[in-house]
C-alpha positions in Angstrom: 33.6 36.2 -19.2 35.9 33.2 -19.0 39.5 33.7 -18.1 42.0 32.7 -20.7 44.4 31.7 -17.9 42.2 28.8 -16.6 44.3 25.7 -16.2 43.2 22.2 -17.1 43.6 21.3 -13.4 41.1 24.0 -12.4 38.6 22.7 -15.1 39.0 19.2 -13.8 38.3 20.4 -10.2 35.2 22.3 -11.4 34.0 19.2 -13.3 34.5 17.0 -10.2 32.7 19.5 -8.0 29.8 19.7 -10.5 29.6 15.9 -10.7 29.4 15.5 -6.9 26.7 18.2 -6.6 24.8 16.6 -9.5 24.8 13.2 -7.7 23.6 14.8 -4.4 20.8 16.7 -6.1 19.9 13.6 -8.1 19.5 11.5 -4.9 17.6 14.2 -3.1 15.2 14.5 -6.1 14.8 10.7 -6.0 13.9 10.6 -2.3 11.4 13.4 -2.6 10.0 11.9 -5.7 9.2 8.7 -3.7 7.7 11.1 -1.1 5.4 12.5 -3.9 4.3 9.1 -5.3 4.1 6.7 -2.4 1.9 8.4 0.2 -1.2 8.7 -2.1 -0.9 5.1 -3.1 -0.7 4.0 0.5 -3.6 6.4 1.4 -5.8 4.9 -1.3 -4.8 1.4 -0.2 -5.8 2.2 3.3 -9.0 3.8 2.2 -10.0 0.7 0.2 -9.3 -1.5 3.3 -11.3 0.8 5.5 -14.3 0.9 3.1 -14.1 -2.9 2.8 -14.2 -3.4 6.5 -17.1 -0.9 6.8 -19.2 -2.7 4.3 -18.3 -6.1 5.8 -19.5 -4.8 9.1 -22.8 -3.7 7.4 -23.1 -7.2 5.8 -22.6 -9.0 9.1 -24.9 -6.9 11.2 -27.6 -6.6 8.5 -28.6 -3.1 9.7 -27.3 0.2 8.4 -26.7 2.8 11.0 -25.9 5.9 9.0 -24.0 7.6 11.8 -21.7 4.6 12.3 -21.2 4.1 8.5 -20.4 7.8 8.0 -17.8 7.8 10.8 -16.0 4.8 9.4 -16.1 6.2 5.9 -14.8 9.6 7.0 -12.0 7.9 8.9 -11.1 6.0 5.7 -11.1 9.3 3.7 -8.8 11.0 6.2 -6.0 8.7 5.3 -6.2 9.9 1.7 -6.3 13.6 2.8 -3.2 13.3 4.9 -1.4 11.3 2.2 -2.1 13.9 -0.3 -1.0 16.7 2.1 2.3 14.9 2.6 2.7 14.4 -1.2 2.1 18.1 -1.9 4.7 19.1 0.8 7.2 16.7 -0.8 6.4 18.1 -4.3 8.1 21.5 -3.6 11.6 20.2 -2.7 11.3 17.6 -5.4 10.9 20.3 -8.1 13.7 22.4 -6.6 16.2 19.4 -6.5 15.1 18.3 -9.9 15.8 21.7 -11.4 19.2 21.8 -9.6 20.0 18.3 -10.9 19.1 19.4 -14.5 21.2 22.5 -14.2 24.2 20.5 -13.0 23.7 18.1 -16.0 23.8 21.1 -18.3 26.9 22.4 -16.6 28.6 19.1 -17.0 27.8 19.1 -20.7 29.2 22.6 -21.1 32.4 21.7 -19.2 32.8 18.6 -21.3 32.5 20.6 -24.6 35.2 23.1 -23.6 38.3 22.9 -25.7 41.3 21.8 -23.6 
């Protein structure tokens, strides 16, 4: 229940505090969002480079040693695995900070709609 004795100064203080926390949560969501998107892209890029070098080596030598090819290909695939693992780890705080950011946005709208 809202107190009828809340002063406009207290409401302004609440609005400023909500705005600061909204900004902090927004930046945190942005940083973790980059952590969700960027590692898989870099992992796939590294995998393509590794596969390309593996098949260039095959082209230059002319022979296909399955054990050597499998080792190079598995090494290329490991970069994608670790990139996806990092992305999944960043996904959890991203969702938490995004929810907090959206809640602060809603609180700011409610504070703005209060009659003075």
